DOFIBA-820766 format. One record per residue (C-alpha): residue number from 0; residue in one letter; x negated, y negated, z. Coordinates in nm, 2 decimals, padded with zeros to 4 digits. Layout:
BEGIN
+-----+---------+--------+--------+--------+
| num | residuo |   east |  north |     up |
+-----+---------+--------+--------+--------+
| NUM |       A |      X |      Y |      Z |
...
+-----+---------+--------+--------+--------+
***
This chain:
BEGIN
+-----+---------+--------+--------+--------+
| num | residuo |   east |  north |     up |
+-----+---------+--------+--------+--------+
|   0 |       M | -04.18 | -00.53 | -01.02 |
|   1 |       A | -03.93 | -00.55 | -01.31 |
|   2 |       F | -03.56 | -00.47 | -01.23 |
|   3 |       G | -03.39 | -00.19 | -01.35 |
|   4 |       G | -03.48 |  00.19 | -01.40 |
|   5 |       S | -03.57 |  00.30 | -01.76 |
|   6 |       T | -03.81 |  00.48 | -01.85 |
|   7 |       S | -03.94 |  00.29 | -02.15 |
|   8 |       S | -04.25 |  00.10 | -02.15 |
|   9 |       N | -04.29 | -00.15 | -01.85 |
|  10 |       T | -04.25 | -00.50 | -01.87 |
|  11 |       L | -04.39 | -00.73 | -01.66 |
|  12 |       P | -04.24 | -00.98 | -01.43 |
|  13 |       H | -04.26 | -01.32 | -01.56 |
|  14 |       T | -04.11 | -01.65 | -01.55 |
|  15 |       H | -03.89 | -01.82 | -01.77 |
|  16 |       N | -03.86 | -02.23 | -01.78 |
|  17 |       Q | -03.50 | -02.26 | -01.65 |
|  18 |       S | -03.31 | -02.62 | -01.69 |
|  19 |       L | -02.92 | -02.67 | -01.69 |
|  20 |       I | -02.79 | -02.89 | -01.95 |
|  21 |       N | -02.45 | -03.04 | -02.06 |
|  22 |       D | -02.38 | -03.09 | -01.70 |
|  23 |       G | -02.46 | -02.80 | -01.58 |
|  24 |       G | -02.21 | -02.60 | -01.81 |
|  25 |       Q | -02.50 | -02.40 | -01.99 |
|  26 |       L | -02.79 | -02.23 | -01.88 |
|  27 |       S | -03.11 | -02.27 | -02.11 |
|  28 |       E | -03.36 | -01.99 | -02.01 |
|  29 |       T | -03.64 | -02.00 | -02.28 |
|  30 |       L | -04.00 | -01.92 | -02.32 |
|  31 |       T | -04.21 | -02.18 | -02.54 |
|  32 |       D | -04.54 | -02.16 | -02.69 |
|  33 |       M | -04.78 | -02.49 | -02.59 |
|  34 |       N | -04.60 | -02.68 | -02.86 |
|  35 |       G | -04.26 | -02.63 | -02.71 |
|  36 |       V | -04.14 | -02.38 | -02.97 |
|  37 |       T | -03.92 | -02.11 | -02.87 |
|  38 |       L | -04.05 | -01.79 | -02.87 |
|  39 |       F | -03.81 | -01.62 | -02.66 |
|  40 |       S | -03.43 | -01.68 | -02.54 |
|  41 |       L | -03.21 | -01.51 | -02.23 |
|  42 |       I | -02.88 | -01.68 | -02.42 |
|  43 |       N | -02.73 | -01.57 | -02.70 |
|  44 |       A | -02.55 | -01.81 | -02.99 |
|  45 |       D | -02.24 | -01.78 | -02.82 |
|  46 |       S | -02.39 | -01.93 | -02.47 |
|  47 |       T | -02.34 | -01.58 | -02.32 |
|  48 |       I | -02.62 | -01.37 | -02.16 |
|  49 |       D | -02.80 | -01.14 | -02.37 |
|  50 |       P | -02.76 | -00.78 | -02.17 |
|  51 |       D | -03.07 | -00.65 | -02.38 |
|  52 |       K | -03.29 | -00.92 | -02.20 |
|  53 |       V | -03.21 | -00.96 | -01.83 |
|  54 |       V | -03.08 | -00.74 | -01.57 |
|  55 |       M | -02.94 | -01.02 | -01.27 |
|  56 |       D | -03.04 | -01.00 | -00.96 |
|  57 |       Y | -02.92 | -00.79 | -00.76 |
|  58 |       S | -02.63 | -00.92 | -00.47 |
|  59 |       T | -02.49 | -00.73 | -00.17 |
|  60 |       T | -02.32 | -01.03 | -00.03 |
|  61 |       L | -01.93 | -00.99 | -00.10 |
|  62 |       T | -01.87 | -01.37 | -00.13 |
|  63 |       D | -02.04 | -01.31 | -00.47 |
|  64 |       Y | -01.81 | -01.09 | -00.60 |
|  65 |       T | -01.40 | -01.15 | -00.69 |
|  66 |       T | -01.08 | -00.96 | -00.71 |
|  67 |       P | -00.99 | -00.86 | -01.03 |
|  68 |       T | -00.65 | -00.95 | -01.17 |
|  69 |       A | -00.50 | -00.63 | -01.22 |
|  70 |       A | -00.55 | -00.24 | -01.18 |
|  71 |       A | -00.44 |  00.05 | -01.37 |
|  72 |       A | -00.50 |  00.41 | -01.28 |
|  73 |       S | -00.46 |  00.80 | -01.44 |
|  74 |       S | -00.22 |  00.89 | -01.16 |
|  75 |       E | -00.14 |  00.77 | -00.85 |
|  76 |       A | -00.05 |  00.98 | -00.55 |
|  77 |       T |  00.26 |  01.02 | -00.36 |
|  78 |       N |  00.20 |  00.89 |  00.04 |
|  79 |       P |  00.17 |  01.17 |  00.24 |
|  80 |       D |  00.31 |  00.98 |  00.54 |
|  81 |       V |  00.65 |  00.90 |  00.35 |
|  82 |       F |  00.97 |  01.06 |  00.39 |
|  83 |       V |  01.19 |  00.99 |  00.11 |
|  84 |       W |  01.54 |  01.14 |  00.08 |
|  85 |       D |  01.60 |  01.33 | -00.22 |
|  86 |       G |  01.98 |  01.27 | -00.19 |
|  87 |       T |  02.07 |  01.66 | -00.13 |
|  88 |       S |  02.22 |  01.80 |  00.19 |
|  89 |       T |  01.89 |  02.03 |  00.27 |
|  90 |       G |  01.77 |  02.00 |  00.64 |
|  91 |       W |  02.03 |  01.81 |  00.72 |
|  92 |       T |  02.25 |  01.90 |  01.02 |
|  93 |       L |  02.62 |  01.76 |  01.04 |
|  94 |       N |  02.87 |  01.72 |  01.30 |
|  95 |       N |  03.17 |  01.61 |  01.27 |
|  96 |       N |  03.27 |  01.54 |  01.65 |
|  97 |       G |  03.61 |  01.45 |  01.56 |
|  98 |       G |  03.54 |  01.22 |  01.26 |
|  99 |       S |  03.36 |  01.34 |  00.94 |
| 100 |       A |  03.01 |  01.40 |  00.80 |
| 101 |       T |  02.94 |  01.48 |  00.46 |
| 102 |       I |  02.69 |  01.45 |  00.21 |
| 103 |       G |  02.76 |  01.41 | -00.15 |
| 104 |       S |  02.64 |  01.19 | -00.47 |
| 105 |       S |  02.31 |  01.13 | -00.30 |
| 106 |       K |  02.48 |  00.97 |  00.03 |
| 107 |       I |  02.59 |  01.02 |  00.37 |
| 108 |       T |  02.98 |  00.90 |  00.42 |
| 109 |       L |  03.04 |  00.87 |  00.79 |
| 110 |       V |  03.42 |  00.84 |  00.88 |
| 111 |       A |  03.57 |  00.75 |  01.21 |
| 112 |       N |  03.97 |  00.72 |  01.31 |
| 113 |       S |  04.03 |  00.79 |  01.65 |
| 114 |       N |  03.92 |  00.78 |  01.99 |
| 115 |       A |  03.57 |  00.90 |  02.09 |
| 116 |       D |  03.51 |  00.98 |  01.75 |
| 117 |       N |  03.13 |  01.06 |  01.71 |
| 118 |       P |  03.04 |  01.18 |  01.35 |
| 119 |       L |  02.71 |  01.26 |  01.31 |
| 120 |       A |  02.37 |  01.34 |  01.04 |
| 121 |       Y |  02.05 |  01.44 |  01.18 |
| 122 |       Y |  01.72 |  01.56 |  01.01 |
| 123 |       D |  01.44 |  01.66 |  01.19 |
| 124 |       L |  01.09 |  01.54 |  01.05 |
| 125 |       N |  00.86 |  01.72 |  01.27 |
| 126 |       P |  00.80 |  01.99 |  00.99 |
| 127 |       F |  00.71 |  01.73 |  00.73 |
| 128 |       L |  00.55 |  01.50 |  00.90 |
| 129 |       G |  00.35 |  01.79 |  01.09 |
| 130 |       G |  00.43 |  01.66 |  01.42 |
| 131 |       N |  00.63 |  01.38 |  01.55 |
| 132 |       A |  00.68 |  01.03 |  01.45 |
| 133 |       S |  00.41 |  00.77 |  01.56 |
| 134 |       D |  00.49 |  00.65 |  01.95 |
| 135 |       T |  00.33 |  00.32 |  01.81 |
| 136 |       S |  00.41 |  00.23 |  01.43 |
| 137 |       W |  00.67 |  00.30 |  01.18 |
| 138 |       T |  00.92 |  00.20 |  00.94 |
| 139 |       L |  01.24 |  00.31 |  00.83 |
| 140 |       R |  01.45 |  00.18 |  00.54 |
| 141 |       Y |  01.81 |  00.28 |  00.44 |
| 142 |       K |  02.06 |  00.15 |  00.20 |
| 143 |       V |  02.39 |  00.11 |  00.40 |
| 144 |       F |  02.78 |  00.03 |  00.26 |
| 145 |       Y |  03.03 | -00.09 |  00.53 |
| 146 |       N |  03.38 | -00.02 |  00.39 |
| 147 |       A |  03.61 | -00.30 |  00.60 |
| 148 |       F |  03.40 | -00.22 |  00.89 |
| 149 |       N |  03.68 | -00.35 |  01.17 |
| 150 |       N |  03.81 | -00.24 |  01.55 |
| 151 |       T |  04.12 | -00.39 |  01.67 |
| 152 |       A |  04.13 | -00.25 |  02.01 |
| 153 |       S |  04.06 | -00.51 |  02.24 |
| 154 |       G |  03.82 | -00.45 |  02.47 |
| 155 |       Q |  03.66 | -00.14 |  02.30 |
| 156 |       G |  03.42 | -00.10 |  02.08 |
| 157 |       A |  03.33 |  00.03 |  01.72 |
| 158 |       K |  02.93 |  00.13 |  01.65 |
| 159 |       F |  02.74 |  00.28 |  01.36 |
| 160 |       E |  02.39 |  00.32 |  01.42 |
| 161 |       M |  02.06 |  00.46 |  01.24 |
| 162 |       G |  01.71 |  00.53 |  01.35 |
| 163 |       L |  01.48 |  00.82 |  01.54 |
| 164 |       S |  01.53 |  01.00 |  01.83 |
| 165 |       D |  01.38 |  01.25 |  02.05 |
| 166 |       S |  01.70 |  01.50 |  02.08 |
| 167 |       T |  02.02 |  01.59 |  01.89 |
| 168 |       A |  02.23 |  01.50 |  02.20 |
| 169 |       I |  02.34 |  01.16 |  02.02 |
| 170 |       T |  02.65 |  01.14 |  02.21 |
| 171 |       G |  02.81 |  00.84 |  02.43 |
| 172 |       E |  02.78 |  00.48 |  02.38 |
| 173 |       T |  02.41 |  00.54 |  02.52 |
| 174 |       P |  02.29 |  00.84 |  02.53 |
| 175 |       S |  02.07 |  00.99 |  02.78 |
| 176 |       I |  01.74 |  01.05 |  02.57 |
| 177 |       D |  01.48 |  00.83 |  02.36 |
| 178 |       L |  01.60 |  00.67 |  02.08 |
| 179 |       I |  01.50 |  00.35 |  01.85 |
| 180 |       A |  01.76 |  00.23 |  01.61 |
| 181 |       G |  01.98 | -00.04 |  01.42 |
| 182 |       S |  02.32 | -00.09 |  01.45 |
| 183 |       R |  02.61 | -00.28 |  01.34 |
| 184 |       A |  02.91 | -00.32 |  01.63 |
| 185 |       A |  03.24 | -00.46 |  01.62 |
| 186 |       H |  03.40 | -00.52 |  01.97 |
| 187 |       A |  03.67 | -00.75 |  02.11 |
| 188 |       A |  03.94 | -00.65 |  01.85 |
| 189 |       G |  03.71 | -00.75 |  01.58 |
| 190 |       S |  03.59 | -01.09 |  01.69 |
| 191 |       N |  03.25 | -01.01 |  01.77 |
| 192 |       Q |  03.09 | -00.81 |  01.50 |
| 193 |       N |  02.74 | -00.84 |  01.43 |
| 194 |       P |  02.40 | -00.62 |  01.35 |
| 195 |       V |  02.18 | -00.49 |  01.65 |
| 196 |       A |  01.84 | -00.40 |  01.72 |
| 197 |       R |  01.88 | -00.11 |  02.02 |
| 198 |       Y |  01.68 |  00.12 |  02.21 |
| 199 |       N |  01.72 |  00.40 |  02.49 |
| 200 |       A |  01.47 |  00.58 |  02.69 |
| 201 |       T |  01.48 |  00.75 |  03.03 |
| 202 |       S |  01.66 |  00.51 |  03.29 |
| 203 |       C |  01.70 |  00.22 |  03.09 |
| 204 |       S |  01.82 |  00.04 |  02.70 |
| 205 |       G |  01.82 | -00.31 |  02.54 |
| 206 |       T |  01.95 | -00.44 |  02.26 |
| 207 |       Q |  01.93 | -00.77 |  02.05 |
| 208 |       N |  02.21 | -00.91 |  01.88 |
| 209 |       G |  02.21 | -01.02 |  01.53 |
| 210 |       V |  02.46 | -01.30 |  01.39 |
| 211 |       V |  02.82 | -01.27 |  01.43 |
| 212 |       V |  03.03 | -01.22 |  01.11 |
| 213 |       S |  03.45 | -01.19 |  01.05 |
| 214 |       S |  03.58 | -00.87 |  01.07 |
| 215 |       P |  03.70 | -00.65 |  00.89 |
| 216 |       F |  03.32 | -00.66 |  00.71 |
| 217 |       T |  03.28 | -00.48 |  00.37 |
| 218 |       G |  02.95 | -00.50 |  00.23 |
| 219 |       T |  02.61 | -00.35 |  00.12 |
| 220 |       R |  02.30 | -00.41 |  00.34 |
| 221 |       Y |  01.95 | -00.29 |  00.33 |
| 222 |       V |  01.81 | -00.24 |  00.64 |
| 223 |       Q |  01.44 | -00.18 |  00.81 |
| 224 |       V |  01.34 | -00.07 |  01.12 |
| 225 |       Q |  01.03 | -00.08 |  01.24 |
| 226 |       R |  00.83 |  00.05 |  01.55 |
| 227 |       T |  00.58 | -00.27 |  01.57 |
| 228 |       S |  00.41 | -00.09 |  01.90 |
| 229 |       G |  00.44 |  00.12 |  02.17 |
| 230 |       T |  00.70 | -00.11 |  02.36 |
| 231 |       T |  00.82 | -00.33 |  02.07 |
| 232 |       M |  01.04 | -00.30 |  01.75 |
| 233 |       E |  01.23 | -00.54 |  01.48 |
| 234 |       V |  01.52 | -00.49 |  01.29 |
| 235 |       K |  01.53 | -00.70 |  00.97 |
| 236 |       I |  01.85 | -00.71 |  00.73 |
| 237 |       F |  01.81 | -00.80 |  00.35 |
| 238 |       T |  02.06 | -00.84 |  00.07 |
| 239 |       D |  01.86 | -00.71 | -00.18 |
| 240 |       S |  01.73 | -00.36 | -00.27 |
| 241 |       G |  01.39 | -00.52 | -00.29 |
| 242 |       Y |  01.40 | -00.58 |  00.06 |
| 243 |       S |  01.27 | -00.93 | -00.04 |
| 244 |       V |  01.59 | -01.16 |  00.05 |
| 245 |       L |  01.56 | -01.19 |  00.39 |
| 246 |       Q |  01.94 | -01.22 |  00.58 |
| 247 |       E |  01.84 | -01.20 |  00.99 |
| 248 |       T |  01.58 | -01.05 |  01.19 |
| 249 |       M |  01.61 | -00.89 |  01.54 |
| 250 |       T |  01.31 | -00.82 |  01.80 |
| 251 |       I |  01.31 | -00.64 |  02.11 |
| 252 |       S |  00.99 | -00.76 |  02.24 |
| 253 |       S |  00.94 | -00.52 |  02.56 |
| 254 |       F |  01.09 | -00.18 |  02.65 |
| 255 |       C |  01.15 | -00.12 |  02.98 |
| 256 |       D |  01.06 |  00.27 |  02.95 |
| 257 |       T |  00.82 |  00.48 |  02.78 |
| 258 |       I |  00.97 |  00.60 |  02.47 |
| 259 |       E |  00.78 |  00.90 |  02.30 |
| 260 |       D |  00.83 |  01.17 |  02.05 |
| 261 |       L |  01.07 |  01.07 |  01.84 |
| 262 |       R |  01.12 |  01.32 |  01.58 |
| 263 |       Y |  01.49 |  01.34 |  01.45 |
| 264 |       L |  01.62 |  01.09 |  01.19 |
| 265 |       F |  02.02 |  01.04 |  01.26 |
| 266 |       C |  02.28 |  00.83 |  01.16 |
| 267 |       R |  02.61 |  00.81 |  01.34 |
| 268 |       I |  02.95 |  00.65 |  01.45 |
| 269 |       H |  03.09 |  00.59 |  01.80 |
| 270 |       Y |  03.41 |  00.52 |  01.89 |
| 271 |       Q |  03.51 |  00.36 |  02.22 |
| 272 |       N |  03.93 |  00.42 |  02.22 |
| 273 |       V |  03.93 |  00.26 |  01.85 |
| 274 |       S |  04.19 |  00.36 |  01.64 |
| 275 |       D |  04.09 |  00.18 |  01.33 |
| 276 |       T |  03.95 |  00.38 |  01.02 |
| 277 |       N |  03.59 |  00.30 |  00.95 |
| 278 |       T |  03.40 |  00.46 |  00.65 |
| 279 |       V |  03.01 |  00.41 |  00.64 |
| 280 |       E |  02.80 |  00.51 |  00.36 |
| 281 |       V |  02.42 |  00.55 |  00.40 |
| 282 |       S |  02.17 |  00.60 |  00.10 |
| 283 |       E |  01.81 |  00.57 | -00.04 |
| 284 |       I |  01.67 |  00.69 |  00.30 |
| 285 |       K |  01.30 |  00.62 |  00.32 |
| 286 |       F |  01.04 |  00.67 |  00.64 |
| 287 |       Y |  00.68 |  00.57 |  00.62 |
| 288 |       N |  00.53 |  00.73 |  00.94 |
| 289 |       A |  00.23 |  00.55 |  01.17 |
| 290 |       S |  00.28 |  00.24 |  00.89 |
| 291 |       L |  00.45 | -00.13 |  00.92 |
| 292 |       V |  00.35 | -00.14 |  00.52 |
| 293 |       P |  00.61 |  00.04 |  00.31 |
| 294 |       V |  00.43 |  00.17 |  00.04 |
| 295 |       D |  00.56 |  00.45 | -00.15 |
| 296 |       S |  00.25 |  00.56 | -00.34 |
| 297 |       Q | -00.10 |  00.49 | -00.35 |
| 298 |       A | -00.09 |  00.28 | -00.60 |
| 299 |       A | -00.36 |  00.13 | -00.83 |
| 300 |       S | -00.29 | -00.24 | -00.68 |
| 301 |       N | -00.41 | -00.11 | -00.38 |
| 302 |       A | -00.75 | -00.12 | -00.43 |
| 303 |       I | -00.72 | -00.51 | -00.54 |
| 304 |       D | -00.52 | -00.61 | -00.29 |
| 305 |       N | -00.82 | -00.75 | -00.05 |
| 306 |       D | -00.68 | -00.52 |  00.23 |
| 307 |       V | -00.95 | -00.24 |  00.32 |
| 308 |       A | -00.68 | -00.07 |  00.51 |
| 309 |       T | -00.47 |  00.01 |  00.19 |
| 310 |       F | -00.61 |  00.25 | -00.09 |
| 311 |       W | -00.55 |  00.39 | -00.44 |
| 312 |       E | -00.54 |  00.76 | -00.45 |
| 313 |       S | -00.50 |  01.00 | -00.76 |
| 314 |       N | -00.34 |  01.31 | -00.77 |
| 315 |       Q | -00.57 |  01.63 | -00.82 |
| 316 |       A | -00.71 |  01.62 | -01.19 |
| 317 |       V | -01.00 |  01.65 | -01.43 |
| 318 |       N | -01.12 |  01.31 | -01.51 |
| 319 |       N | -00.94 |  01.07 | -01.27 |
| 320 |       W | -00.99 |  00.71 | -01.33 |
| 321 |       I | -00.91 |  00.37 | -01.23 |
| 322 |       Y | -01.00 |  00.07 | -01.43 |
| 323 |       V | -00.99 | -00.29 | -01.31 |
| 324 |       D | -00.89 | -00.62 | -01.52 |
| 325 |       Q | -01.07 | -00.95 | -01.54 |
| 326 |       G | -00.78 | -01.15 | -01.69 |
| 327 |       T | -01.04 | -01.24 | -01.97 |
| 328 |       A | -01.38 | -01.10 | -02.13 |
| 329 |       K | -01.65 | -01.24 | -01.88 |
| 330 |       D | -02.03 | -01.15 | -01.82 |
| 331 |       L | -02.02 | -00.90 | -01.56 |
| 332 |       T | -02.34 | -00.79 | -01.37 |
| 333 |       S | -02.20 | -00.54 | -01.12 |
| 334 |       I | -01.92 | -00.39 | -00.90 |
| 335 |       T | -01.89 | -00.33 | -00.53 |
| 336 |       V | -01.65 | -00.01 | -00.47 |
| 337 |       Y | -01.49 |  00.07 | -00.09 |
| 338 |       P | -01.46 |  00.44 | -00.11 |
| 339 |       K | -01.22 |  00.66 |  00.08 |
| 340 |       S | -01.31 |  00.97 |  00.26 |
| 341 |       T | -01.04 |  01.14 |  00.08 |
| 342 |       T | -01.23 |  01.17 | -00.23 |
| 343 |       T | -01.34 |  01.50 | -00.37 |
| 344 |       E | -01.49 |  01.40 | -00.67 |
| 345 |       T | -01.85 |  01.43 | -00.67 |
| 346 |       Q | -01.98 |  01.20 | -00.97 |
| 347 |       F | -01.82 |  00.92 | -01.18 |
| 348 |       K | -01.94 |  00.69 | -01.44 |
| 349 |       I | -01.89 |  00.32 | -01.48 |
| 350 |       Q | -01.76 |  00.19 | -01.79 |
| 351 |       W | -01.68 | -00.10 | -01.99 |
| 352 |       S | -01.39 | -00.19 | -02.24 |
| 353 |       N | -01.22 | -00.49 | -02.42 |
| 354 |       D | -00.96 | -00.30 | -02.52 |
| 355 |       T | -00.86 |  00.00 | -02.27 |
| 356 |       S | -00.95 |  00.26 | -02.54 |
| 357 |       T | -01.31 |  00.25 | -02.63 |
| 358 |       W | -01.53 |  00.30 | -02.31 |
| 359 |       T | -01.91 |  00.25 | -02.27 |
| 360 |       D | -02.11 |  00.41 | -02.03 |
| 361 |       L | -02.28 |  00.15 | -01.79 |
| 362 |       R | -02.40 |  00.37 | -01.45 |
| 363 |       T | -02.31 |  00.76 | -01.31 |
| 364 |       I | -02.30 |  00.75 | -00.96 |
| 365 |       T | -02.33 |  01.06 | -00.77 |
| 366 |       V | -02.02 |  01.02 | -00.47 |
| 367 |       S | -02.25 |  01.14 | -00.22 |
| 368 |       G | -02.48 |  00.88 | -00.27 |
| 369 |       L | -02.21 |  00.61 | -00.16 |
| 370 |       I | -02.10 |  00.54 |  00.23 |
| 371 |       N | -01.72 |  00.57 |  00.26 |
| 372 |       G | -01.57 |  00.30 |  00.50 |
| 373 |       A | -01.77 |  00.02 |  00.37 |
| 374 |       Y | -01.88 | -00.17 |  00.07 |
| 375 |       N | -02.11 | -00.04 | -00.18 |
| 376 |       Y | -02.28 | -00.25 | -00.45 |
| 377 |       I | -02.37 | -00.09 | -00.78 |
| 378 |       R | -02.58 | -00.32 | -01.02 |
| 379 |       F | -02.59 | -00.24 | -01.43 |
| 380 |       N | -02.72 | -00.43 | -01.74 |
| 381 |       T | -02.51 | -00.77 | -01.78 |
| 382 |       I | -02.19 | -00.72 | -02.02 |
| 383 |       R | -01.94 | -00.93 | -02.17 |
| 384 |       A | -01.62 | -00.72 | -02.10 |
| 385 |       R | -01.27 | -00.78 | -01.96 |
| 386 |       Y | -01.22 | -00.42 | -01.80 |
| 387 |       L | -01.41 | -00.17 | -01.58 |
| 388 |       R | -01.33 |  00.15 | -01.53 |
| 389 |       I | -01.45 |  00.41 | -01.26 |
| 390 |       Y | -01.42 |  00.76 | -01.44 |
| 391 |       G | -01.45 |  01.08 | -01.24 |
| 392 |       S | -01.70 |  01.26 | -01.44 |
| 393 |       S | -01.80 |  01.58 | -01.26 |
| 394 |       G | -01.55 |  01.79 | -01.49 |
| 395 |       S | -01.34 |  01.97 | -01.26 |
| 396 |       S | -01.03 |  01.90 | -01.07 |
| 397 |       Y | -01.07 |  01.64 | -00.80 |
| 398 |       V | -00.92 |  01.37 | -00.61 |
| 399 |       M | -01.04 |  01.01 | -00.60 |
| 400 |       A | -00.98 |  00.75 | -00.36 |
| 401 |       I | -01.08 |  00.39 | -00.30 |
| 402 |       N | -00.98 |  00.14 | -00.09 |
| 403 |       E | -01.12 | -00.17 | -00.31 |
| 404 |       I | -01.31 | -00.28 | -00.56 |
| 405 |       K | -01.45 | -00.63 | -00.65 |
| 406 |       V | -01.66 | -00.73 | -00.96 |
| 407 |       N | -01.93 | -00.98 | -00.97 |
| 408 |       E | -01.95 | -01.25 | -01.23 |
| 409 |       T | -02.19 | -01.41 | -01.12 |
| 410 |       L | -02.42 | -01.60 | -01.39 |
| 411 |       T | -02.71 | -01.73 | -01.22 |
| 412 |       V | -03.02 | -01.57 | -01.44 |
| 413 |       P | -03.35 | -01.49 | -01.23 |
| 414 |       T | -03.62 | -01.70 | -01.30 |
| 415 |       V | -03.85 | -01.43 | -01.22 |
| 416 |       H | -03.72 | -01.12 | -01.36 |
| 417 |       G | -03.77 | -00.85 | -01.58 |
| 418 |       H | -03.63 | -00.68 | -01.94 |
| 419 |       L | -03.61 | -00.31 | -01.83 |
| 420 |       E | -03.24 | -00.15 | -01.92 |
| 421 |       I | -03.06 | -00.01 | -01.63 |
| 422 |       S | -02.98 |  00.39 | -01.76 |
| 423 |       P | -02.63 |  00.43 | -01.79 |
| 424 |       T | -02.69 |  00.86 | -01.73 |
| 425 |       D | -02.98 |  00.86 | -01.48 |
| 426 |       T | -02.81 |  00.96 | -01.13 |
| 427 |       S | -03.15 |  00.94 | -00.90 |
| 428 |       L | -03.13 |  00.57 | -00.93 |
| 429 |       S | -03.05 |  00.35 | -00.67 |
| 430 |       L | -02.71 |  00.16 | -00.64 |
| 431 |       A | -02.95 | -00.15 | -00.73 |
| 432 |       G | -03.04 |  00.05 | -01.07 |
| 433 |       T | -03.43 |  00.06 | -00.93 |
+-----+---------+--------+--------+--------+
***
């Protein structure tokens, strides 16, 4: 049976004499007469496979497909599970509690200077999330500046902390509420200052101390607080805004009580009979619910990261698209797409280009014919191209979402094949093009 789905005259399946020459570097696919004269060749003068003469074997083996080097898309939807603070006071509750809690210039400023000061700022995430934070996984990131953070009161403590809680009654050294936080504490007249991973539960609490630094401490740090499971947490301290230069890590490997229903994002300073004036500024706050991968948007690069747990998603629009880049022009035979169920687009075209300006159709696919949450293998006429694009072609305003895209660059010419073209417009064809 011939490959392909063209309505043109049938081409009978047949066999070409196949041999490898030049140490396997080039395929010779020819049809010869009885005297050895070449009557037909699948190979062009530039050693590429002629797309008008052969359709490659159909492969549903993932190892036959390669990951593109880059990707770009028409749009990248904001991650719906990410809270990004806009720098305003909207939604925040500020309690001075003896000190000062203010918002301005896109930062929260906390100041404490006397015994029992507890300046506090908190934000209820429940309306944004449509519920409380995950009880098993989330990530909080923030930038914090310490202005000569210090304590000269022997045997007393000064503490800054930021995290999530189940209540706004965040007072005292260990509030009787559920919370998970990262902090910096100065104890024993400034001789013991360190970052801290801390949790409180109904009947117990726990801490993990970091590396001690000298007081007073002045500096900017980028803090990542993560709930890594129902019973574990981790705090990482970075020195750069890209969260790539790790200074230290603190881990609490087991909670001694259940911590649930965290909903309030908070930051505070707590004083125990301390008279030093301490100022802490917090900014660039981001909270990623149910995720240990801090992703601000559903970027196109997510579709080529070899991780089906991440995905690219567009904004709602007409003719959304995503294209992948093979780095150089190559003989391409098929593509595999791992679609996500949040796609509302009903039809898309697979197109090729060598300049990202002019695109030529290869296939037209009805989305309902694909299986979400699995690789779908789509064959097309062999072409030599650098870019492949998936283009929403229904003409309506829809969303496209794809977990992964891979491309087949297999160049093994089948000995037995047909020469029928796979239609670029026929939506009734199978993914194999038949």
